[in-house]
N, C-alpha and C positions, 0 to 999 in steps of 0.2 A: 036687926035684921032689917033691911031694906030693899023688899025685891029679891034679887041675884047677888047683892053687895053684903058681905059681911066684915066689919073691921076687929080686927083682934090687935091689942096692944100689949106688947112683951115689953118686959123690961128686965135688962142683964147687965153683967160686968165683963168689961175686956180687961183681963188681967197683962201684964206686962211681955206677956209671949205671944199676945195677940189671940190668946184663947177665950171663949165666954166662960161664964160663973154665974152660978144664981140665976138661971135662967126661970123665968115663969110667967105666965099670960097675967095680966091683972083685970081684963075682961073677959067676961065668959059668954060663949055661945053655945058650946057644946063640948063637954068634956073630952070626947075622943079628938075632936075637930083639934081645941088646944093644946093635947098632947102632941098631936103630928106636927105643931107649929113648933112648938118647944122644941121637939126634937129634932127639928130642921136648922132650929137657930146653934142646937149644942153640934150638931154634925157640920155646920156651916165651915167654909176654908178661914183660916184668920182674919183677925179686926185690925183696925189701927186705931189707939187710942182719939178721942176727940181733943181735939186743942184750941180754944177758943181764949182770946185775949192772953197768948202766952199761958195760960193754965191746963193742965193737963185735967179731962175729965172721965172717970173708969165706968161710969153706968151710964146706960143706955138705956132711953125709952124708945119705941118704934111702934107704928102703926102699920099693920098688915093686911 
């Protein structure tokens, strides 16, 4: 934690339907805060799978 800034790194899979699976925080600030972030990702709208160099990637790692 740096002042009022906190970074939570979350990793998850986007399935063929654009839904998230296996969502979890890989950094820990506070367990309650981590649960809020993970729950927000799980309840989010559909995602589009990442395509890089004509290859689909299902796993996503983001910093919030």
